[in-house]
C-alpha positions as CSV (number, residue, x, y, z in Angstrom):
1,M,0.0,0.0,0.0
2,K,2.8,2.4,0.9
3,N,4.6,1.6,-2.4
4,K,1.4,2.5,-4.4
5,A,1.2,5.9,-2.6
6,I,4.8,6.6,-3.4
7,I,4.3,5.6,-7.1
8,I,1.2,7.8,-7.3
9,V,3.0,10.8,-5.8
10,A,6.0,10.3,-8.1
11,I,3.8,10.1,-11.2
12,G,2.0,13.3,-10.1
13,L,5.3,15.1,-9.7
14,V,6.5,14.0,-13.1
15,V,3.2,15.2,-14.7
16,I,3.5,18.6,-13.0
17,V,7.2,19.0,-14.1
18,M,6.3,18.0,-17.7
19,L,3.4,20.4,-17.8
20,T,5.6,23.2,-16.5
21,I,8.3,22.4,-19.1
22,F,6.0,22.1,-22.1
23,F,3.2,24.6,-21.1
24,P,4.9,27.2,-18.8
25,H,2.5,29.9,-20.0
26,L,-0.4,27.9,-18.4
27,M,1.5,26.7,-15.3
28,I,3.6,29.6,-14.0
29,S,2.7,32.8,-15.8
30,P,2.2,35.9,-13.6
31,G,-0.3,37.2,-16.1
32,K,-0.8,38.0,-19.8
33,P,2.1,39.9,-21.5
34,I,1.8,43.6,-22.3
35,A,0.2,44.3,-25.7
36,A,3.6,44.9,-27.3
37,H,4.7,41.4,-26.4
38,A,1.4,39.6,-27.0
39,E,2.9,37.6,-29.8
40,L,5.2,36.0,-27.3
41,A,2.4,34.8,-25.0
42,V,3.1,31.1,-25.6
43,D,6.8,31.4,-26.2
44,C,8.0,32.0,-22.6
45,F,11.6,31.0,-23.4
46,A,11.9,33.9,-25.8
47,C,12.4,36.1,-22.7
48,H,13.0,33.6,-19.9
49,T,15.6,31.0,-19.1
50,P,14.4,27.9,-17.2
51,F,15.2,28.0,-13.5
52,I,16.9,31.4,-13.9
53,G,14.2,33.8,-15.1
54,S,14.3,36.8,-17.3
55,K,17.8,38.3,-17.9
56,P,18.7,41.5,-19.7
57,E,20.6,39.5,-22.3
58,K,17.3,38.2,-23.6
59,C,15.8,41.7,-23.7
60,I,18.6,43.2,-25.7
61,V,18.3,40.6,-28.4
62,C,15.3,42.6,-29.6
63,H,15.7,45.9,-27.7
64,K,19.1,47.3,-28.6
65,V,19.9,49.9,-25.8
66,E,21.4,52.4,-28.3
67,E,18.2,52.2,-30.4
68,I,15.6,52.6,-27.6
69,G,13.2,55.4,-28.5
70,R,14.9,55.9,-31.9
71,K,14.0,52.7,-33.7
72,T,11.4,50.0,-33.3
73,T,12.5,46.4,-32.6
74,K,12.1,45.8,-36.3
75,G,14.7,48.5,-37.1
76,L,12.3,51.2,-38.4
77,L,13.0,54.8,-37.4
78,I,10.5,56.3,-34.9
79,A,9.2,59.6,-36.4
80,K,9.1,61.5,-33.1
81,E,12.0,60.6,-30.8
82,D,10.9,59.2,-27.4
83,K,11.7,60.9,-24.1
84,S,13.3,57.7,-22.9
85,V,16.2,57.9,-25.3
86,T,18.5,60.0,-23.1
87,F,17.6,58.1,-19.9
88,H,18.4,54.7,-21.5
89,Q,21.6,55.9,-23.1
90,Q,23.0,56.9,-19.7
91,L,22.3,53.6,-17.9
92,I,25.4,52.2,-16.2
93,E,24.2,48.6,-16.4
94,E,21.6,46.9,-18.5
95,D,19.1,45.7,-15.9
96,C,15.8,46.0,-17.8
97,V,13.8,43.9,-15.3
98,S,14.5,46.3,-12.4
99,C,12.1,48.8,-14.0
100,H,10.1,46.8,-16.6
101,S,7.8,43.8,-16.4
102,D,6.3,42.4,-19.5
103,H,3.3,40.9,-17.7
104,K,0.1,42.6,-16.6
105,G,0.5,41.2,-13.2
106,V,2.1,42.2,-9.9
107,K,4.6,44.7,-11.4
108,A,3.2,45.8,-14.8
109,F,5.2,48.2,-17.0
110,R,4.7,51.8,-16.1
111,P,4.9,54.5,-18.8
112,I,7.5,57.1,-18.3
113,S,4.9,59.8,-17.5
114,R,4.0,57.9,-14.3
115,F,7.5,56.5,-13.6
């Protein structure tokens, strides 16, 4: 009887781990992504590294610091330069997640006017 209980618990844990690995957006998401990142809603690993989280290295794959407020992530020039250009150009270290969150959850992105 005790062996059956251990087997059932082990199977349950395996199922939970597998669901977390293959469907992280359903298992551990803090909320839906912001509108700008809606296309990444089911591709958690585009921004997150398993067991580590979100690192700035993943952000700057799409958001080049020298282009913030000047160009879109697709490389198109922004007609009216954004206020955030000067601020982002003067950052000492790239720690995007200290100010930004891509999920509408506990710590959602705050526009610069309310920052």
